[in-house]
C-alpha positions as CSV (number, residue, x, y, z in Angstrom):
1,M,-85.9,23.8,-44.3
2,S,-83.3,26.6,-44.6
3,V,-82.8,28.8,-41.6
4,S,-81.2,32.2,-41.8
5,Y,-79.6,34.2,-39.0
6,R,-77.0,37.0,-38.5
7,Q,-73.5,37.6,-37.2
8,P,-71.7,41.0,-37.4
9,G,-71.6,42.0,-41.0
10,V,-73.0,38.7,-42.5
11,V,-76.2,36.8,-43.0
12,L,-75.9,33.0,-42.6
13,T,-78.2,30.3,-43.9
14,D,-78.1,26.7,-43.0
15,R,-78.4,24.4,-46.0
16,H,-79.2,20.7,-46.1
17,F,-79.0,18.4,-49.0
18,T,-79.6,14.7,-49.7
19,V,-77.1,12.9,-52.0
20,P,-76.4,9.3,-52.9
21,L,-73.9,7.4,-50.8
22,D,-72.6,5.9,-54.0
23,H,-73.0,8.2,-57.0
24,E,-72.8,5.1,-59.2
25,D,-76.0,4.0,-57.7
26,P,-78.1,7.1,-57.6
27,T,-81.3,5.3,-56.5
28,G,-79.7,3.6,-53.6
29,E,-78.8,4.6,-50.1
30,T,-78.6,8.4,-49.4
31,I,-76.7,10.5,-46.9
32,E,-77.2,14.1,-45.7
33,L,-74.9,17.0,-46.3
34,Y,-74.8,20.3,-44.4
35,A,-73.4,23.6,-45.6
36,R,-73.5,27.1,-44.3
37,E,-74.2,29.9,-46.8
38,V,-72.5,33.2,-45.9
39,V,-73.3,36.6,-47.6
40,A,-72.4,40.1,-46.6
41,S,-75.2,41.9,-44.9
42,D,-75.3,44.7,-47.4
43,K,-75.5,42.2,-50.3
44,A,-78.0,39.7,-48.8
45,H,-80.7,40.9,-51.2
46,R,-78.6,40.4,-54.3
47,E,-79.7,37.4,-56.3
48,D,-77.0,38.0,-59.0
49,L,-74.0,37.4,-56.7
50,P,-71.7,34.6,-58.0
51,W,-71.0,31.7,-55.7
52,L,-67.7,30.6,-54.1
53,L,-67.5,27.1,-52.7
54,Y,-64.9,26.5,-50.0
55,L,-63.5,23.0,-49.7
56,Q,-61.7,22.4,-46.4
57,G,-58.4,20.6,-45.8
58,G,-58.0,17.3,-44.1
59,P,-59.5,15.0,-45.1
60,G,-62.0,14.6,-42.4
61,F,-62.6,18.1,-41.1
62,G,-65.8,20.1,-41.3
63,A,-65.7,23.6,-42.8
64,N,-64.4,26.5,-40.8
65,R,-66.8,28.0,-38.3
66,F,-66.2,31.7,-38.9
67,V,-67.5,34.5,-36.8
68,G,-68.3,37.5,-39.0
69,R,-65.9,38.3,-41.8
70,Q,-62.8,36.5,-40.5
71,A,-59.6,35.6,-42.5
72,W,-60.0,35.0,-46.3
73,L,-63.8,35.2,-45.9
74,D,-63.6,39.0,-45.7
75,R,-62.2,39.2,-49.2
76,A,-64.6,36.6,-50.6
77,L,-67.7,38.4,-49.3
78,D,-66.7,41.5,-51.3
79,E,-68.1,39.8,-54.4
80,Y,-69.3,36.3,-53.6
81,R,-72.1,34.4,-51.9
82,V,-69.9,31.7,-50.1
83,L,-70.8,28.1,-49.3
84,L,-68.9,26.5,-46.5
85,L,-69.5,22.8,-47.1
86,D,-69.1,20.1,-44.4
87,Q,-67.7,17.4,-46.7
88,R,-69.4,14.0,-46.4
89,G,-68.7,12.3,-43.1
90,T,-67.6,15.5,-41.4
91,G,-69.2,18.2,-39.2
92,R,-73.0,18.0,-39.6
93,S,-72.9,15.9,-42.8
94,T,-73.8,12.5,-41.5
95,P,-70.7,12.4,-39.4
96,L,-68.6,9.2,-39.2
97,T,-67.1,8.4,-35.7
98,R,-66.6,5.5,-33.4
99,Q,-70.1,6.1,-32.2
100,T,-71.8,6.2,-35.7
101,L,-69.8,3.8,-37.8
102,P,-71.1,0.7,-36.0
103,L,-74.5,1.6,-37.6
104,R,-72.9,0.2,-40.8
105,G,-72.2,-3.2,-39.3
106,G,-68.8,-4.7,-38.5
107,P,-65.3,-3.7,-39.6
108,A,-65.7,-5.1,-43.2
109,E,-68.9,-3.1,-43.7
110,Q,-67.4,0.0,-42.2
111,A,-64.3,-0.2,-44.4
112,E,-66.5,-0.7,-47.5
113,H,-68.6,2.3,-46.5
114,L,-65.5,4.5,-46.1
115,T,-64.3,3.9,-49.6
116,H,-67.1,6.3,-50.6
117,F,-65.5,9.2,-48.7
118,R,-62.7,10.4,-50.9
119,A,-62.2,13.4,-53.2
120,D,-64.2,11.8,-56.2
121,S,-67.3,11.4,-54.1
122,I,-67.0,14.8,-52.6
123,V,-66.8,16.4,-56.0
124,R,-69.9,14.5,-57.2
125,D,-71.7,15.8,-54.1
126,C,-70.7,19.3,-55.1
127,E,-72.1,18.8,-58.6
128,T,-75.3,17.4,-57.2
129,I,-76.0,20.4,-55.1
130,R,-74.7,23.1,-57.4
131,P,-77.7,23.4,-59.7
132,A,-80.1,23.9,-56.7
133,L,-78.0,26.8,-55.4
134,T,-76.7,28.5,-58.6
135,G,-79.5,27.7,-61.0
136,G,-77.0,25.8,-63.0
137,A,-74.3,28.5,-63.3
138,P,-70.7,27.4,-62.6
139,W,-69.1,28.5,-59.4
140,T,-65.6,29.4,-58.2
141,V,-63.9,26.9,-55.8
142,L,-61.4,27.6,-53.2
143,G,-59.6,24.4,-52.1
144,Q,-57.3,24.4,-49.1
145,S,-54.9,21.5,-48.7
146,F,-57.0,18.3,-49.2
147,G,-59.7,20.7,-50.6
148,G,-57.2,21.4,-53.3
149,F,-56.9,17.7,-54.1
150,C,-60.7,17.7,-54.5
151,T,-60.4,20.7,-56.8
152,V,-57.9,19.0,-59.1
153,N,-60.4,16.0,-59.2
154,Y,-63.1,18.6,-60.0
155,L,-61.0,19.9,-62.9
156,S,-60.5,16.3,-64.1
157,T,-64.1,15.2,-63.9
158,A,-66.5,18.1,-64.0
159,P,-64.7,21.3,-65.2
160,E,-68.0,22.5,-66.6
161,G,-69.1,23.2,-63.1
162,L,-66.2,25.6,-62.4
163,R,-66.0,29.3,-63.2
164,A,-62.6,29.5,-61.7
165,A,-60.5,27.6,-59.2
166,V,-58.0,28.7,-56.6
167,L,-55.9,26.3,-54.5
168,T,-53.8,27.0,-51.4
169,G,-51.3,24.4,-50.4
170,G,-53.3,21.8,-52.3
171,L,-51.7,20.7,-55.5
172,P,-51.4,16.9,-55.2
173,A,-49.0,14.6,-57.1
174,L,-51.1,13.2,-60.0
175,D,-49.7,9.6,-59.9
176,A,-47.6,9.2,-56.8
177,H,-48.3,6.3,-54.4
178,A,-48.6,7.1,-50.7
179,D,-45.0,5.7,-50.3
180,D,-43.7,8.4,-52.6
181,V,-45.6,11.1,-50.7
182,Y,-44.1,10.1,-47.3
183,R,-40.6,9.4,-48.7
184,A,-40.6,13.1,-49.7
185,A,-42.2,14.2,-46.5
186,Y,-39.8,12.9,-43.8
187,P,-36.8,15.0,-45.0
188,R,-39.1,18.1,-45.0
189,I,-40.3,17.2,-41.5
190,E,-36.7,16.9,-40.3
191,R,-35.9,20.4,-41.7
192,K,-38.9,21.8,-39.8
193,V,-37.7,20.2,-36.6
194,A,-34.2,21.6,-37.1
195,A,-35.6,25.0,-37.7
196,H,-37.6,24.8,-34.5
197,Y,-34.6,23.8,-32.5
198,D,-32.6,26.6,-34.0
199,R,-35.3,29.0,-32.9
200,Y,-35.7,27.4,-29.4
201,P,-32.4,25.5,-28.6
202,Q,-33.6,25.0,-25.0
203,D,-36.3,22.6,-26.4
204,V,-33.7,20.1,-27.4
205,E,-33.2,19.1,-23.8
206,R,-36.8,19.5,-22.9
207,A,-38.0,17.2,-25.7
208,R,-35.5,14.5,-24.8
209,R,-36.4,14.7,-21.1
210,I,-40.1,14.3,-21.8
211,A,-39.5,11.4,-24.2
212,E,-37.3,9.7,-21.6
213,H,-40.0,10.1,-19.0
214,L,-42.6,8.6,-21.4
215,M,-40.3,5.6,-22.2
216,R,-40.2,4.8,-18.5
217,H,-43.8,5.5,-17.5
218,E,-46.1,5.7,-20.5
219,P,-48.9,7.6,-18.7
220,V,-52.5,7.5,-19.6
221,L,-53.9,11.0,-20.1
222,P,-57.2,12.1,-18.4
223,N,-59.2,11.3,-21.6
224,G,-57.8,7.7,-21.7
225,Y,-55.1,8.5,-24.3
226,R,-52.0,6.4,-23.8
227,L,-49.1,8.8,-24.2
228,T,-46.1,7.0,-25.7
229,A,-42.9,8.5,-26.9
230,E,-44.1,8.0,-30.5
231,A,-47.3,9.8,-29.7
232,F,-45.4,12.7,-28.2
233,Q,-43.3,12.9,-31.4
234,S,-46.4,13.3,-33.4
235,L,-47.0,16.7,-31.8
236,G,-44.6,17.8,-34.6
237,I,-47.7,18.2,-36.8
238,M,-47.8,21.7,-35.2
239,L,-44.7,22.7,-37.1
240,G,-46.5,22.9,-40.4
241,G,-48.5,26.0,-39.3
242,S,-47.6,29.6,-39.1
243,D,-47.5,29.7,-35.3
244,G,-46.8,26.1,-34.7
245,S,-43.2,26.3,-33.6
246,H,-44.2,28.9,-30.9
247,R,-47.1,26.8,-29.7
248,L,-44.9,23.7,-29.4
249,H,-42.3,25.7,-27.5
250,F,-44.9,27.0,-25.0
251,L,-46.2,23.5,-24.5
252,L,-42.8,22.0,-23.8
253,E,-41.8,24.6,-21.3
254,N,-44.6,23.7,-19.0
255,A,-44.2,19.9,-19.1
256,F,-43.1,19.1,-15.6
257,V,-44.1,20.1,-12.1
258,R,-42.5,19.2,-8.8
259,T,-44.7,17.1,-6.5
260,P,-44.2,15.2,-3.3
261,S,-43.5,12.1,-5.4
262,G,-40.9,13.9,-7.6
263,H,-41.2,15.5,-11.0
264,E,-44.3,14.6,-12.9
265,L,-46.0,15.7,-16.1
266,S,-48.1,18.7,-15.2
267,D,-51.9,18.6,-15.5
268,A,-51.8,21.6,-17.8
269,F,-49.3,19.8,-20.1
270,Q,-51.4,16.6,-20.2
271,E,-54.6,18.6,-20.9
272,E,-53.1,20.4,-23.9
273,V,-51.4,17.3,-25.2
274,Q,-54.6,15.2,-25.2
275,N,-56.4,18.0,-27.0
276,S,-53.7,18.2,-29.6
277,L,-53.4,14.5,-30.2
278,S,-57.0,13.2,-29.9
279,F,-58.9,12.4,-33.0
280,A,-62.3,12.5,-31.3
281,G,-63.4,15.5,-33.3
282,H,-62.1,14.2,-36.6
283,P,-61.6,10.4,-36.7
284,L,-62.2,10.3,-40.5
285,Y,-58.9,12.1,-40.9
286,A,-57.1,9.1,-39.4
287,L,-59.1,6.5,-41.2
288,V,-58.9,7.9,-44.8
289,H,-55.8,10.1,-44.8
290,E,-53.6,7.6,-46.7
291,A,-56.5,6.5,-48.8
292,C,-56.7,10.0,-50.3
293,Y,-53.5,9.2,-52.2
294,A,-54.5,5.7,-53.4
295,Q,-55.4,5.4,-57.1
296,D,-54.6,1.8,-58.2
297,A,-54.5,-1.8,-57.1
298,R,-51.7,-1.2,-54.6
299,P,-52.7,-1.0,-50.9
300,T,-51.5,1.9,-48.8
301,A,-50.5,-0.7,-46.2
302,W,-49.7,1.9,-43.5
303,S,-47.4,3.7,-45.8
304,A,-46.2,6.4,-43.3
305,E,-45.3,3.7,-40.8
306,R,-43.4,1.6,-43.3
307,V,-41.5,4.5,-44.9
308,R,-40.6,5.8,-41.5
309,G,-38.4,2.7,-41.2
310,E,-36.2,4.2,-44.0
311,F,-35.4,7.2,-41.8
312,P,-34.0,5.7,-38.5
313,Q,-33.2,9.2,-37.2
314,F,-36.9,9.3,-36.3
315,D,-36.7,6.3,-34.0
316,A,-37.1,7.7,-30.5
317,A,-35.5,4.7,-28.7
318,K,-32.3,4.9,-30.9
319,T,-32.2,8.7,-30.4
320,L,-32.4,8.4,-26.6
321,A,-29.7,5.8,-26.6
322,G,-27.4,8.4,-28.0
323,D,-27.1,12.2,-27.5
324,G,-28.9,13.5,-30.6
325,P,-32.0,15.7,-30.6
326,L,-35.4,14.0,-30.6
327,L,-37.1,14.4,-34.0
328,F,-40.8,15.1,-34.0
329,T,-43.0,13.8,-36.8
330,G,-45.6,15.5,-38.9
331,E,-48.8,14.8,-40.9
332,T,-48.5,11.0,-40.7
333,I,-50.9,8.3,-39.6
334,H,-49.6,5.2,-37.8
335,P,-51.3,2.0,-36.6
336,W,-50.3,2.6,-33.0
337,M,-52.6,5.7,-33.0
338,F,-55.5,3.2,-33.1
339,D,-54.2,1.7,-29.9
340,C,-53.4,4.9,-28.1
341,D,-56.4,7.0,-28.8
342,P,-59.7,6.0,-27.2
343,A,-61.6,7.7,-30.1
344,L,-59.9,5.4,-32.6
345,R,-59.5,2.1,-30.7
346,P,-62.9,0.7,-31.7
347,L,-62.0,1.4,-35.4
348,R,-58.6,-0.4,-35.4
349,D,-59.9,-3.4,-37.5
350,T,-61.7,-1.1,-39.9
351,A,-58.5,0.9,-40.4
352,E,-56.5,-2.4,-41.1
353,L,-59.0,-3.3,-43.8
354,L,-58.8,0.1,-45.4
355,A,-55.0,-0.1,-45.4
356,A,-55.3,-3.5,-47.2
357,H,-57.9,-2.3,-49.8
358,T,-56.8,-2.6,-53.4
359,A,-59.7,-1.6,-55.6
360,W,-59.0,2.1,-55.7
361,Q,-60.1,4.2,-58.7
362,P,-58.0,6.9,-60.3
363,L,-58.6,10.4,-59.0
364,Y,-57.1,12.6,-61.7
365,D,-57.3,12.6,-65.5
366,P,-53.9,13.9,-66.9
367,A,-55.3,14.2,-70.5
368,R,-58.2,16.4,-69.4
369,L,-56.0,18.5,-67.1
370,A,-53.7,19.1,-70.0
371,A,-56.6,20.5,-72.0
372,N,-58.0,22.5,-69.1
373,E,-59.8,25.8,-69.9
374,V,-60.8,26.8,-66.4
375,P,-58.9,29.7,-65.0
376,V,-56.8,28.3,-62.1
377,A,-54.3,29.7,-59.7
378,A,-52.4,28.0,-56.9
379,A,-50.4,29.1,-53.9
380,V,-47.4,26.8,-53.5
381,Y,-45.6,27.2,-50.2
382,H,-41.9,26.8,-50.7
383,D,-41.2,24.3,-47.9
384,D,-44.7,23.2,-47.0
385,M,-44.4,20.4,-44.4
386,Y,-47.7,18.8,-45.4
387,V,-47.7,19.0,-49.3
388,D,-44.4,18.6,-51.2
389,A,-43.6,21.6,-53.3
390,T,-41.8,19.6,-56.0
391,H,-44.8,17.4,-56.5
392,S,-47.1,20.5,-56.5
393,L,-45.0,22.2,-59.2
394,Q,-44.9,19.1,-61.4
395,T,-48.7,19.0,-61.2
396,A,-48.9,22.8,-61.9
397,R,-47.1,22.2,-65.1
398,A,-49.5,19.4,-66.1
399,I,-52.6,21.6,-65.8
400,R,-53.0,23.8,-68.8
401,G,-53.1,27.5,-67.9
402,L,-52.6,27.1,-64.2
403,R,-50.7,30.1,-62.6
404,T,-48.6,29.6,-59.5
405,W,-47.6,31.8,-56.7
406,V,-44.6,30.2,-55.0
407,T,-43.8,31.8,-51.7
408,D,-42.0,31.2,-48.5
409,E,-43.9,34.0,-46.7
410,F,-46.4,31.5,-45.4
411,E,-46.6,28.0,-44.0
412,H,-49.4,25.5,-45.0
413,D,-52.0,27.6,-43.3
414,G,-51.3,30.7,-45.5
415,V,-54.9,31.2,-46.5
416,R,-55.7,31.6,-42.8
417,A,-52.6,33.4,-41.6
418,G,-52.5,35.7,-44.7
419,G,-56.2,36.5,-44.5
420,P,-57.8,38.4,-47.4
421,R,-54.4,39.1,-49.1
422,V,-53.8,35.5,-50.1
423,L,-57.2,35.0,-51.7
424,A,-57.1,38.4,-53.4
425,R,-53.8,37.6,-55.1
426,L,-55.0,34.2,-56.3
427,L,-58.2,35.6,-57.7
428,A,-56.2,38.3,-59.5
429,L,-54.0,35.6,-61.0
430,T,-57.1,33.8,-62.4
431,R,-58.1,37.1,-64.1
432,D,-54.7,38.0,-65.4
433,E,-54.5,41.0,-63.2
434,V,-51.1,40.1,-61.8
């Protein structure tokens, strides 16, 4: 049953769909999908509005929970009826967590189940539900980050379902292994850390002091998270966002308080760190992040961890033995996370099996992309910490007719930080208005 309700300026409708777990077995097991339809209040009666499907970044996150006409949604509602899809396994779409995955059985059954939660399955979900919403008409897709990876899969496998496609920070390498992705990522991460320390030079000493304290004490945070120096370094994921450097700075400046027992990590610091590092709200991100790059018989085999060994400057112990600045890390998943985080610990064996999986299918079709006829535009952020701009531009050249907007005005979250302006420019590019 669809339920509609209102927020300022918009009418929302909850949508529920049943889709196959494995689209190759359409009569087999099914899962439930949830999506929120959003339409401007003054257009709610319009049956002729075209649809825009939003595919969230991640993988592993539900769609944005907007209030009213926030961010890019404001521009979209000028002409579209918008569908905010919780991709399979996220949000309200049969969520996968440490609590629900045991319903599948043991680690082997869980790992096999998770192989159905990549971009190819998400796109087939979209094509399954589209006719029921649009009457069969194609829709426009906005893909942010991993949502852009899904959109390139869409262009490869079901372009007939697309009226147009716009991507923000989401042009993937078409044939790179996860190792190639992370080999390109660590130098970008290092540049972001250097830029942060240039902005806030006092944070060099603060970060070293915190890491030294963690090396000696390795505290357990209130939620049970074991805070190691490596875990502290992973707070660098903040540096890929528009306000991330400032958020990290404000976090570091409140790290210690003086107590009768000496200086200790403050409760406020510990609370914010555990909220930043915990995967409780999005464990699927940790489980399938590297799998979203896998396309052949090679296992990902904890790629980010292995490749990190090629960049010894990220080794906290070696850094603290000298006098250099501590380097934070970025959007990387490591096996130790499944030991530190109580939301991931029960899934450690499952994660190991996924890292060893070898039967991955290709996600992109270069020949079909080269013959593309769908209007496509993509924002490529000049030094995006999460998605390599060089890889993105190579892919842009491989997709016929794709128009790029290369900018250093925004970080990876440009579609949020830039609000309606970013979406408006990309839509104009798909229409040859720019």
